[in-house]
C-alpha positions, 0 to 999 in steps of 0.5 A: 671756162677754167675754174680758178681755185684760191691760192694755197696757204703756205704751210709752216711745219713745226717740230719741237724736240725736248732735249737735255737734262733741263728738257729744253725745247729746240724747235725746227720750223720749215716752209713745207713747199720749199723745204727751207728751215730754221733751227731755234735754240739748239740745245744739248742733243744736236745729233737729234736735231740734225737727224730730224732735219735730214729725215725730212730733207729740209735745208737749214738757212738760219739758227735763231737763238732766243737767248744764250743760256747754256741749255739753249745754245750747247748744240750751236757749234754742231748744228752750224757745222752740219748745216753751214747756217748762220747764227743769230743772237741779240748782242746783249746776250753775247757776253753770256754766250761767250762764257758758255763753257763756264755756264756749263761747268757751273751746271754740270753740263760739258759743253764746248765753246760756240762759234761767234754769232754771224748776225745781231738780232734787233727789235723790230727786225723781220726774219723769214722762213720761206714766205713766213715772216717773223718779227723779232721782239726784244723781251729782256728780264730772263736775260738782258738779250732775250727775244721772241719771234712773232709770226704766223699766229704764234710766238717762239717764246724762249724762256719768257713765258711758260704755261702757268709760269714765267721765266726765272729771274734769279740768274745773272742778268735777270730782273723780275720787273723787267720780265713782267714789263716785257710780257705785258707789252710784247706778249699780252698785246697779241690776240688771245688765240696766239700760240706760244711755243715755250722754251720748256714744257708744253705750248700755251696761248696768250689768252690762256695765260692772260686769264690763268697765269698767277704771275700775271695777276695784280698783287704779290703773286708777281713776286713769287719765284718763277720758272723752270729754267 
């Protein structure tokens, strides 16, 4: 009798690429078996992202944006031109996205106007990288249209939650109470082992932040200024 082996668990490759003057993390996610990939938050160095994709022979099927601050979207035009992949953005961040040139001028980042998003992200929507499913969760507070992508035991978190900190709320559209509510209702409800891939800095886990993040404790620590970007 032929022995039956258990089915192979699909492998998701994750490639973080810190880039630009704010050390923003662009992420490449790919289903290893099929080579299907997505680019999350292509920032200031699009040629690096495209080179990493080409080196692995991956086929990009989508560009996902966690939010529309310039350091997360400055490379959208070049990545879209190089991959022909559609762009996904939450509509509440569209006004900020459309003013990316002005954002760049304010911060001293030369940036071109970006192509219009092809698709609108919505809370509860499920997106896929091959067989890997990610649920969109609307997490406003850092920006009105901030989202996270939840799936495969991890969160692609943008600038909502960082290791030991949270996203800043002193930029237009930011609100501290709203951000804390988003973190508590959309992130801290996940298993402690859930990995959080942050928009800046190293990754963390939900459990570590639940226990150690000073901004997630009761009291005045919540009111401190937060976040690297």
